[in-house]
MARMI-799377 format. One record per residue (C-alpha): residue in three letters; x, y, z. Coordinates in Angstrom, 1 decimal. Each point is the difference from the previous one (the first is absolute). Last residue first. Layout:
N
<mipa residuo="ALA" c1="X" c2="Y" c3="Z"/>
...
//
This chain:
283
<mipa residuo="GLN" c1="118.2" c2="52.9" c3="98.6"/>
<mipa residuo="ALA" c1="2.1" c2="-1.9" c3="2.5"/>
<mipa residuo="GLY" c1="0.9" c2="1.7" c3="3.2"/>
<mipa residuo="GLY" c1="1.1" c2="3.4" c3="1.1"/>
<mipa residuo="GLY" c1="2.5" c2="0.6" c3="2.8"/>
<mipa residuo="GLY" c1="1.3" c2="-1.7" c3="3.1"/>
<mipa residuo="GLU" c1="2.4" c2="-2.2" c3="-2.1"/>
<mipa residuo="PRO" c1="0.0" c2="1.4" c3="-3.5"/>
<mipa residuo="GLY" c1="-1.7" c2="-2.0" c3="-0.9"/>
<mipa residuo="THR" c1="-1.5" c2="-2.3" c3="-2.6"/>
<mipa residuo="TYR" c1="-0.8" c2="0.7" c3="-3.6"/>
<mipa residuo="PRO" c1="-2.8" c2="-0.3" c3="-2.6"/>
<mipa residuo="ARG" c1="0.6" c2="1.7" c3="-3.3"/>
<mipa residuo="ASP" c1="-1.8" c2="3.1" c3="-1.4"/>
<mipa residuo="HIS" c1="0.6" c2="0.5" c3="-3.7"/>
<mipa residuo="SER" c1="-3.5" c2="0.9" c3="-1.2"/>
<mipa residuo="LEU" c1="0.1" c2="3.6" c3="1.2"/>
<mipa residuo="ALA" c1="3.5" c2="0.3" c3="-1.4"/>
<mipa residuo="PRO" c1="-1.2" c2="-0.1" c3="-3.6"/>
<mipa residuo="VAL" c1="2.7" c2="2.5" c3="-1.2"/>
<mipa residuo="ARG" c1="-0.6" c2="0.9" c3="-3.7"/>
<mipa residuo="THR" c1="-3.6" c2="-1.4" c3="0.0"/>
<mipa residuo="ARG" c1="-0.8" c2="1.8" c3="3.2"/>
<mipa residuo="ALA" c1="1.2" c2="3.4" c3="-1.4"/>
<mipa residuo="ARG" c1="-2.1" c2="-0.5" c3="-3.2"/>
<mipa residuo="ALA" c1="-3.1" c2="-1.1" c3="1.8"/>
<mipa residuo="VAL" c1="0.1" c2="3.1" c3="2.3"/>
<mipa residuo="GLU" c1="0.7" c2="2.2" c3="-3.0"/>
<mipa residuo="ALA" c1="-3.0" c2="-1.4" c3="-1.8"/>
<mipa residuo="MET" c1="-2.0" c2="1.3" c3="3.0"/>
<mipa residuo="ASP" c1="0.4" c2="3.5" c3="-1.4"/>
<mipa residuo="LEU" c1="-0.4" c2="2.8" c3="2.6"/>
<mipa residuo="ASP" c1="0.2" c2="3.7" c3="-1.0"/>
<mipa residuo="VAL" c1="1.4" c2="2.2" c3="2.8"/>
<mipa residuo="PHE" c1="-1.2" c2="3.4" c3="1.3"/>
<mipa residuo="PHE" c1="1.1" c2="2.1" c3="2.9"/>
<mipa residuo="ILE" c1="-2.2" c2="2.4" c3="1.9"/>
<mipa residuo="GLY" c1="1.4" c2="2.5" c3="2.4"/>
<mipa residuo="PRO" c1="1.4" c2="0.9" c3="3.4"/>
<mipa residuo="ALA" c1="3.6" c2="1.1" c3="-0.2"/>
<mipa residuo="THR" c1="2.9" c2="-2.3" c3="1.0"/>
<mipa residuo="GLY" c1="1.0" c2="-1.9" c3="-3.1"/>
<mipa residuo="GLY" c1="-2.7" c2="-1.9" c3="-1.9"/>
<mipa residuo="ASP" c1="2.3" c2="-2.7" c3="-1.5"/>
<mipa residuo="VAL" c1="-1.7" c2="-1.8" c3="-2.8"/>
<mipa residuo="LEU" c1="1.0" c2="-2.8" c3="-2.4"/>
<mipa residuo="VAL" c1="2.9" c2="-1.4" c3="2.1"/>
<mipa residuo="GLU" c1="1.3" c2="-3.0" c3="-1.9"/>
<mipa residuo="GLY" c1="-0.1" c2="-3.3" c3="1.8"/>
<mipa residuo="TRP" c1="-1.0" c2="-2.5" c3="-2.7"/>
<mipa residuo="PRO" c1="-3.6" c2="0.0" c3="1.3"/>
<mipa residuo="ALA" c1="-0.1" c2="3.8" c3="-0.3"/>
<mipa residuo="VAL" c1="0.2" c2="2.2" c3="3.1"/>
<mipa residuo="ALA" c1="-2.4" c2="2.8" c3="0.9"/>
<mipa residuo="MET" c1="1.1" c2="2.3" c3="2.8"/>
<mipa residuo="SER" c1="-1.3" c2="2.7" c3="2.3"/>
<mipa residuo="HIS" c1="3.1" c2="1.8" c3="1.1"/>
<mipa residuo="GLY" c1="-1.4" c2="1.4" c3="3.3"/>
<mipa residuo="TRP" c1="2.3" c2="-0.4" c3="3.0"/>
<mipa residuo="THR" c1="-2.2" c2="0.8" c3="2.9"/>
<mipa residuo="ALA" c1="0.2" c2="2.5" c3="2.9"/>
<mipa residuo="ARG" c1="-2.0" c2="-0.2" c3="3.2"/>
<mipa residuo="PRO" c1="-0.4" c2="2.6" c3="2.8"/>
<mipa residuo="LYS" c1="-0.6" c2="-1.2" c3="3.6"/>
<mipa residuo="GLY" c1="-3.5" c2="-0.4" c3="1.3"/>
<mipa residuo="GLN" c1="-3.1" c2="2.2" c3="-0.5"/>
<mipa residuo="ALA" c1="-0.7" c2="2.9" c3="-2.5"/>
<mipa residuo="ASN" c1="2.1" c2="-1.7" c3="-2.7"/>
<mipa residuo="PRO" c1="0.9" c2="1.4" c3="-3.4"/>
<mipa residuo="HIS" c1="2.0" c2="-2.6" c3="-1.9"/>
<mipa residuo="ASN" c1="3.5" c2="0.8" c3="-1.2"/>
<mipa residuo="GLY" c1="0.7" c2="-1.4" c3="-3.4"/>
<mipa residuo="THR" c1="-1.4" c2="-3.0" c3="-1.8"/>
<mipa residuo="GLN" c1="-2.5" c2="-2.8" c3="0.1"/>
<mipa residuo="ALA" c1="0.5" c2="-2.7" c3="-2.6"/>
<mipa residuo="PRO" c1="-1.5" c2="-1.9" c3="-2.9"/>
<mipa residuo="ALA" c1="1.9" c2="-3.2" c3="-0.7"/>
<mipa residuo="LEU" c1="-0.9" c2="-2.0" c3="-3.1"/>
<mipa residuo="VAL" c1="2.2" c2="-3.0" c3="-0.6"/>
<mipa residuo="TYR" c1="-0.5" c2="-1.8" c3="-3.4"/>
<mipa residuo="CYS" c1="0.7" c2="-3.7" c3="0.5"/>
<mipa residuo="GLY" c1="2.8" c2="-2.3" c3="-1.2"/>
<mipa residuo="THR" c1="0.2" c2="-1.3" c3="3.6"/>
<mipa residuo="GLU" c1="3.7" c2="0.4" c3="1.0"/>
<mipa residuo="ILE" c1="0.6" c2="2.9" c3="-2.3"/>
<mipa residuo="ALA" c1="-3.1" c2="2.0" c3="1.2"/>
<mipa residuo="ARG" c1="0.8" c2="-0.7" c3="3.7"/>
<mipa residuo="ALA" c1="3.6" c2="1.0" c3="-0.6"/>
<mipa residuo="ARG" c1="-1.0" c2="3.3" c3="-1.7"/>
<mipa residuo="LEU" c1="-2.2" c2="0.9" c3="2.9"/>
<mipa residuo="LEU" c1="2.7" c2="-0.8" c3="2.6"/>
<mipa residuo="VAL" c1="2.6" c2="1.9" c3="-1.9"/>
<mipa residuo="GLU" c1="-2.1" c2="3.1" c3="-0.4"/>
<mipa residuo="TRP" c1="-1.0" c2="0.3" c3="3.7"/>
<mipa residuo="HIS" c1="3.3" c2="-1.0" c3="1.7"/>
<mipa residuo="ALA" c1="2.3" c2="2.8" c3="1.1"/>
<mipa residuo="ALA" c1="-1.9" c2="3.2" c3="-0.8"/>
<mipa residuo="GLY" c1="-3.3" c2="-1.6" c3="1.1"/>
<mipa residuo="THR" c1="1.6" c2="-1.4" c3="3.2"/>
<mipa residuo="VAL" c1="0.9" c2="3.5" c3="1.2"/>
<mipa residuo="THR" c1="-3.1" c2="1.8" c3="-1.4"/>
<mipa residuo="SER" c1="-2.3" c2="-2.6" c3="1.5"/>
<mipa residuo="PHE" c1="-2.4" c2="-1.5" c3="-2.4"/>
<mipa residuo="ALA" c1="-3.7" c2="0.7" c3="-0.1"/>
<mipa residuo="ALA" c1="-0.9" c2="-2.7" c3="-2.5"/>
<mipa residuo="PRO" c1="-2.4" c2="-1.6" c3="-2.5"/>
<mipa residuo="VAL" c1="1.7" c2="-3.2" c3="-1.3"/>
<mipa residuo="THR" c1="-2.2" c2="-1.5" c3="-2.7"/>
<mipa residuo="LEU" c1="1.4" c2="-3.0" c3="-1.9"/>
<mipa residuo="VAL" c1="-1.2" c2="-0.6" c3="-3.5"/>
<mipa residuo="GLN" c1="0.0" c2="-3.4" c3="-1.8"/>
<mipa residuo="ALA" c1="-1.3" c2="-2.0" c3="3.0"/>
<mipa residuo="GLY" c1="-0.8" c2="-3.6" c3="-0.8"/>
<mipa residuo="ALA" c1="0.4" c2="-2.0" c3="3.3"/>
<mipa residuo="GLN" c1="3.7" c2="-0.4" c3="-0.8"/>
<mipa residuo="ALA" c1="0.2" c2="3.8" c3="-0.2"/>
<mipa residuo="LEU" c1="-1.6" c2="0.5" c3="3.4"/>
<mipa residuo="ALA" c1="2.1" c2="-2.7" c3="1.6"/>
<mipa residuo="ARG" c1="3.1" c2="1.5" c3="-1.4"/>
<mipa residuo="TYR" c1="-1.1" c2="3.4" c3="1.3"/>
<mipa residuo="LEU" c1="-0.5" c2="-1.3" c3="3.5"/>
<mipa residuo="HIS" c1="3.4" c2="-1.9" c3="-0.1"/>
<mipa residuo="PRO" c1="1.7" c2="3.3" c3="-0.8"/>
<mipa residuo="PHE" c1="-0.6" c2="1.6" c3="3.5"/>
<mipa residuo="ARG" c1="1.5" c2="3.5" c3="-0.1"/>
<mipa residuo="ILE" c1="-2.9" c2="1.3" c3="-2.2"/>
<mipa residuo="ASP" c1="-2.5" c2="-0.8" c3="2.8"/>
<mipa residuo="TYR" c1="1.2" c2="3.3" c3="1.7"/>
<mipa residuo="CYS" c1="-2.2" c2="2.0" c3="-2.5"/>
<mipa residuo="VAL" c1="-3.3" c2="-1.8" c3="-0.6"/>
<mipa residuo="SER" c1="-0.8" c2="-3.1" c3="-2.1"/>
<mipa residuo="MET" c1="-2.5" c2="-1.2" c3="-2.6"/>
<mipa residuo="GLY" c1="0.7" c2="-2.4" c3="-2.9"/>
<mipa residuo="LEU" c1="-2.0" c2="1.0" c3="-3.0"/>
<mipa residuo="THR" c1="-1.2" c2="-2.1" c3="-2.9"/>
<mipa residuo="ALA" c1="-0.1" c2="2.1" c3="-3.1"/>
<mipa residuo="PHE" c1="-2.3" c2="1.9" c3="-2.5"/>
<mipa residuo="PRO" c1="-3.4" c2="-1.5" c3="0.8"/>
<mipa residuo="THR" c1="0.6" c2="0.1" c3="3.7"/>
<mipa residuo="GLN" c1="0.7" c2="-2.9" c3="2.4"/>
<mipa residuo="ALA" c1="1.4" c2="0.5" c3="3.5"/>
<mipa residuo="VAL" c1="2.7" c2="-1.9" c3="1.8"/>
<mipa residuo="VAL" c1="0.1" c2="0.3" c3="3.8"/>
<mipa residuo="ALA" c1="2.4" c2="-1.2" c3="2.7"/>
<mipa residuo="ARG" c1="-1.6" c2="-0.6" c3="3.3"/>
<mipa residuo="ASP" c1="1.2" c2="0.6" c3="3.6"/>
<mipa residuo="GLY" c1="-0.6" c2="3.7" c3="0.6"/>
<mipa residuo="PRO" c1="1.9" c2="1.8" c3="2.7"/>
<mipa residuo="ARG" c1="-1.7" c2="2.1" c3="2.7"/>
<mipa residuo="ILE" c1="0.9" c2="3.7" c3="-0.2"/>
<mipa residuo="GLY" c1="0.6" c2="2.2" c3="3.0"/>
<mipa residuo="ALA" c1="2.9" c2="-1.5" c3="1.9"/>
<mipa residuo="SER" c1="0.8" c2="-2.1" c3="-3.1"/>
<mipa residuo="GLU" c1="1.3" c2="3.1" c3="-1.8"/>
<mipa residuo="ARG" c1="2.8" c2="0.5" c3="2.5"/>
<mipa residuo="TYR" c1="2.2" c2="2.6" c3="-1.8"/>
<mipa residuo="ILE" c1="3.2" c2="1.7" c3="1.4"/>
<mipa residuo="GLU" c1="1.8" c2="2.9" c3="-1.6"/>
<mipa residuo="THR" c1="2.1" c2="1.8" c3="2.7"/>
<mipa residuo="GLU" c1="2.8" c2="-2.5" c3="0.6"/>
<mipa residuo="SER" c1="-0.2" c2="-1.2" c3="-3.6"/>
<mipa residuo="VAL" c1="-2.1" c2="-2.3" c3="-2.1"/>
<mipa residuo="GLN" c1="-1.4" c2="-1.8" c3="3.0"/>
<mipa residuo="VAL" c1="-2.6" c2="-2.4" c3="-1.4"/>
<mipa residuo="ASP" c1="-3.4" c2="-1.5" c3="0.5"/>
<mipa residuo="PHE" c1="-1.6" c2="0.5" c3="-3.5"/>
<mipa residuo="MET" c1="-2.5" c2="-2.8" c3="0.2"/>
<mipa residuo="HIS" c1="-0.3" c2="-2.7" c3="-2.7"/>
<mipa residuo="ILE" c1="-3.5" c2="-1.3" c3="-0.9"/>
<mipa residuo="LYS" c1="-1.7" c2="3.1" c3="-1.4"/>
<mipa residuo="ASP" c1="-3.8" c2="-0.8" c3="-0.2"/>
<mipa residuo="TYR" c1="-1.1" c2="-0.8" c3="-3.5"/>
<mipa residuo="ARG" c1="-3.5" c2="0.5" c3="-1.3"/>
<mipa residuo="ALA" c1="-1.5" c2="-0.9" c3="-3.4"/>
<mipa residuo="VAL" c1="-3.2" c2="0.8" c3="-2.0"/>
<mipa residuo="VAL" c1="-1.1" c2="3.3" c3="1.6"/>
<mipa residuo="ALA" c1="-2.8" c2="1.1" c3="-2.2"/>
<mipa residuo="GLY" c1="0.0" c2="3.4" c3="-1.9"/>
<mipa residuo="ALA" c1="-1.4" c2="-1.4" c3="-3.3"/>
<mipa residuo="PRO" c1="3.4" c2="0.5" c3="-1.6"/>
<mipa residuo="ASP" c1="1.6" c2="-2.4" c3="2.7"/>
<mipa residuo="ILE" c1="1.6" c2="1.0" c3="3.3"/>
<mipa residuo="LEU" c1="3.1" c2="-1.7" c3="1.4"/>
<mipa residuo="LEU" c1="0.6" c2="0.7" c3="3.7"/>
<mipa residuo="SER" c1="3.3" c2="0.1" c3="1.9"/>
<mipa residuo="ARG" c1="-0.5" c2="-0.2" c3="3.8"/>
<mipa residuo="ASN" c1="2.2" c2="1.2" c3="2.9"/>
<mipa residuo="ALA" c1="-2.3" c2="-1.3" c3="2.7"/>
<mipa residuo="PHE" c1="-0.3" c2="1.8" c3="3.4"/>
<mipa residuo="ARG" c1="0.8" c2="-1.2" c3="3.5"/>
<mipa residuo="GLY" c1="-2.5" c2="0.4" c3="2.8"/>
<mipa residuo="ASP" c1="1.2" c2="-2.9" c3="2.1"/>
<mipa residuo="THR" c1="-3.4" c2="-1.7" c3="-0.1"/>
<mipa residuo="ASP" c1="0.1" c2="-0.1" c3="-3.8"/>
<mipa residuo="HIS" c1="-3.2" c2="1.5" c3="-1.5"/>
<mipa residuo="THR" c1="1.9" c2="1.8" c3="-2.7"/>
<mipa residuo="LYS" c1="0.6" c2="3.6" c3="-0.9"/>
<mipa residuo="LEU" c1="1.5" c2="0.8" c3="-3.4"/>
<mipa residuo="VAL" c1="3.3" c2="1.4" c3="-1.3"/>
<mipa residuo="LEU" c1="-0.5" c2="0.1" c3="-3.7"/>
<mipa residuo="SER" c1="2.4" c2="-1.6" c3="-2.5"/>
<mipa residuo="GLY" c1="0.8" c2="0.3" c3="-3.7"/>
<mipa residuo="ALA" c1="-3.7" c2="0.7" c3="-0.8"/>
<mipa residuo="LEU" c1="0.4" c2="-1.8" c3="-3.3"/>
<mipa residuo="LEU" c1="-2.4" c2="1.2" c3="-2.7"/>
<mipa residuo="TRP" c1="-1.4" c2="-1.6" c3="-3.1"/>
<mipa residuo="ILE" c1="-1.8" c2="2.5" c3="-2.1"/>
<mipa residuo="GLY" c1="-3.6" c2="0.8" c3="-1.2"/>
<mipa residuo="ALA" c1="0.5" c2="3.7" c3="0.7"/>
<mipa residuo="ARG" c1="-3.0" c2="0.5" c3="2.3"/>
<mipa residuo="ALA" c1="0.2" c2="-3.5" c3="1.4"/>
<mipa residuo="ALA" c1="3.7" c2="0.4" c3="0.9"/>
<mipa residuo="GLU" c1="-0.7" c2="3.5" c3="1.4"/>
<mipa residuo="GLU" c1="-2.9" c2="-1.2" c3="2.2"/>
<mipa residuo="ARG" c1="2.1" c2="-2.9" c3="1.3"/>
<mipa residuo="LEU" c1="2.8" c2="2.4" c3="0.8"/>
<mipa residuo="MET" c1="-2.4" c2="2.3" c3="1.9"/>
<mipa residuo="ALA" c1="-1.4" c2="-2.8" c3="2.1"/>
<mipa residuo="LEU" c1="3.5" c2="-1.2" c3="0.7"/>
<mipa residuo="MET" c1="1.1" c2="3.4" c3="1.2"/>
<mipa residuo="PRO" c1="-3.2" c2="0.5" c3="2.0"/>
<mipa residuo="ASP" c1="0.6" c2="-3.2" c3="2.1"/>
<mipa residuo="ASP" c1="-3.3" c2="-1.3" c3="1.4"/>
<mipa residuo="GLU" c1="0.0" c2="-3.7" c3="-1.3"/>
<mipa residuo="GLU" c1="3.8" c2="-0.2" c3="0.5"/>
<mipa residuo="PHE" c1="-0.2" c2="1.1" c3="3.7"/>
<mipa residuo="SER" c1="1.0" c2="3.6" c3="0.5"/>
<mipa residuo="LEU" c1="2.9" c2="2.3" c3="1.0"/>
<mipa residuo="VAL" c1="0.0" c2="3.4" c3="1.5"/>
<mipa residuo="ARG" c1="-0.1" c2="-0.5" c3="3.8"/>
<mipa residuo="GLN" c1="1.8" c2="-3.3" c3="0.3"/>
<mipa residuo="GLN" c1="2.6" c2="1.3" c3="-2.4"/>
<mipa residuo="HIS" c1="0.7" c2="3.0" c3="2.2"/>
<mipa residuo="GLU" c1="0.5" c2="-2.4" c3="3.0"/>
<mipa residuo="ARG" c1="2.3" c2="-2.2" c3="-2.1"/>
<mipa residuo="SER" c1="2.2" c2="3.0" c3="-0.8"/>
<mipa residuo="SER" c1="2.5" c2="-0.8" c3="-2.7"/>
<mipa residuo="SER" c1="-2.2" c2="1.4" c3="-2.8"/>
<mipa residuo="VAL" c1="-0.4" c2="-0.2" c3="-3.8"/>
<mipa residuo="CYS" c1="-3.7" c2="-0.2" c3="-0.8"/>
<mipa residuo="ASN" c1="-2.3" c2="-1.1" c3="-2.9"/>
<mipa residuo="THR" c1="2.6" c2="-1.1" c3="-2.6"/>
<mipa residuo="VAL" c1="1.9" c2="-2.1" c3="2.6"/>
<mipa residuo="GLU" c1="2.0" c2="-1.8" c3="-2.7"/>
<mipa residuo="PRO" c1="-0.1" c2="1.6" c3="-3.4"/>
<mipa residuo="THR" c1="-2.7" c2="0.4" c3="-2.7"/>
<mipa residuo="LEU" c1="-0.4" c2="-2.1" c3="-3.1"/>
<mipa residuo="VAL" c1="-2.1" c2="0.9" c3="-3.1"/>
<mipa residuo="PHE" c1="-0.8" c2="-2.6" c3="-2.7"/>
<mipa residuo="GLY" c1="-1.7" c2="1.2" c3="-3.2"/>
<mipa residuo="ALA" c1="2.2" c2="3.0" c3="-0.3"/>
<mipa residuo="GLY" c1="-0.6" c2="2.4" c3="-2.8"/>
<mipa residuo="GLY" c1="1.6" c2="3.2" c3="1.3"/>
<mipa residuo="ALA" c1="-3.5" c2="1.3" c3="1.0"/>
<mipa residuo="VAL" c1="-0.3" c2="-3.1" c3="2.2"/>
<mipa residuo="ALA" c1="3.2" c2="0.8" c3="1.8"/>
<mipa residuo="GLN" c1="-1.1" c2="3.6" c3="0.5"/>
<mipa residuo="ARG" c1="-3.2" c2="-1.2" c3="1.4"/>
<mipa residuo="VAL" c1="1.8" c2="-2.3" c3="2.5"/>
<mipa residuo="ALA" c1="2.2" c2="2.9" c3="1.1"/>
<mipa residuo="ASP" c1="-3.0" c2="2.3" c3="0.5"/>
<mipa residuo="ARG" c1="-1.7" c2="-2.6" c3="2.2"/>
<mipa residuo="VAL" c1="3.2" c2="-0.6" c3="2.0"/>
<mipa residuo="LEU" c1="0.4" c2="3.7" c3="0.9"/>
<mipa residuo="GLY" c1="-3.7" c2="0.4" c3="0.7"/>
<mipa residuo="LEU" c1="-0.1" c2="-2.9" c3="2.4"/>
<mipa residuo="ASN" c1="3.2" c2="0.9" c3="1.7"/>
<mipa residuo="THR" c1="-1.6" c2="2.8" c3="2.0"/>
<mipa residuo="GLN" c1="-2.5" c2="-2.4" c3="1.4"/>
<mipa residuo="PRO" c1="2.6" c2="-2.6" c3="0.9"/>
<mipa residuo="ASP" c1="2.0" c2="2.5" c3="2.0"/>
<mipa residuo="ASP" c1="3.4" c2="-1.5" c3="0.8"/>
<mipa residuo="SER" c1="1.5" c2="1.6" c3="-3.1"/>
<mipa residuo="VAL" c1="0.5" c2="-1.4" c3="-3.5"/>
<mipa residuo="SER" c1="3.1" c2="0.4" c3="-2.2"/>
<mipa residuo="LEU" c1="-1.1" c2="-1.9" c3="-3.1"/>
<mipa residuo="GLN" c1="1.4" c2="-1.8" c3="-3.1"/>
<mipa residuo="VAL" c1="-2.7" c2="-1.6" c3="-2.1"/>
<mipa residuo="LEU" c1="1.3" c2="-2.7" c3="-2.3"/>
<mipa residuo="ALA" c1="-2.1" c2="-0.1" c3="-3.2"/>
<mipa residuo="ALA" c1="-0.5" c2="-3.2" c3="-2.1"/>
<mipa residuo="ARG" c1="-0.7" c2="-0.1" c3="-3.7"/>
<mipa residuo="MET" c1="-1.2" c2="-3.4" c3="-1.1"/>
//
């Protein structure tokens, strides 16, 4: 299977982003991709909750999702909407940060709501409180396709290795990590985290990313790291997309997953343990 990582620099205007994303998907299909992956927050990058309330939609009404479903059906491809920010019916008004897998008939066959919230202070001036506007998910998701079993995640999840171990032990062969990574943490940690998750699980890791300075009419400006990445099950970096928007291709071979896991079968080597005191318990 040829996969395509779509690297984008979207704005806070979902309507404007529609054409940009449609063109990118079509370029990926023209390049021979049967599986196309877009980044986190494909429909809208915004720090303004008021603006999001005005321009975002519920899943069933979201124009970006409708367009992606149409494109998947038109081309007969699998498509991962890396994540869309979507309205929910939660009483506190928070959104979902949702990754959606679309099949070649245009149907949504798997949904994953980002579990881990990016509530951090990277520096004195760079502070994020994702949980103020996004409600966290509580369910890990493995999705079946004819070419591989996918383990779904989003961005900050990458710092929680137990999630990926659980996905791999549940059958995942490919881990999807759509992201909009901070430029500071991206420079320091992005590649090593992705490679570590691949090595620990013997999975391919596919991480399409947002990049550059994002045009915003409302709220403070946002910059993201880019460097969409594909990592092999043995830990080699197969694709590094750099910092410009673009389409980046990788050919997936599930025999490489089996080969890596045969060489180091760590997924079957868990041992029960006790402690440490005040910490985790037996597995």
